[in-house]
N, C-alpha and C positions, 0 to 999 in steps of 0.2 A: 403518519406515525411510523416509527421504525419497528421492524420486526427483529426480535432477538434471534441470533444465530444459534442453531443447535451445536452439539459438540463436534459433529463431522464437518459442518459448515465452518465452524470456528477454526478447526485444524486446517482445512483447505485454505481459508483466508490467511492464516499465518504463513502457510507455505507460499502462497502467491505473493504476500508481502515480502518475504525473504528473497524470492526470485526477482521481484521488482527493485529491491534495494541493491542487489548485486548488479542488475542491469544499469541502474542509475550510477553506481560507482564506476562501472566500465565506461559509460558515456562521459563521465567527468574527466577521465584520464585520456580520452580519445583526442587526437589532433588531426588536423587536415579536414578537408571536406568543407561543406557549407556551414559556417559558424552560426548564421541566423537559424538555419534548420535545426542544428544541434541544440540551440537555446530553446527553441519551441518544443522540441522533443523532451528536453530536460524538465521544462515547466509542466508538461503534460504528465510525465512520469511522477513528478513530485506531487501533483494534485491527486493522482491515483494512490500513491503511497500514503498521503495524508488521509484520504478517504478510507482506505483499508484499516489504518491505525485507529481512526475514530470508530469504525464498526467493531473492531476487536475490543476496544476499551468500553464502548457502550454495552456490548453484550456481556463482558466480564462483570461490569458493575451491576447490571440488572440480574445476572445469574446469582451473584453474591447476595444481592438484596432479597431474592426469592427464597434463599435457604434459611 
């Protein structure tokens, strides 16, 4: 079962998400280097971004439902 994030954790998760989204965009525009490695890194970043988005949404929905 998931644990609902408290306000501080939620704020930190939003900050991390924002940083990861910026990193993802930077990697999208990157050229040169190992293309396969870049693709693997992008997939990993995208999975982490999706996970954080889900945690934020889940916590927001359950916080709203508790009020």
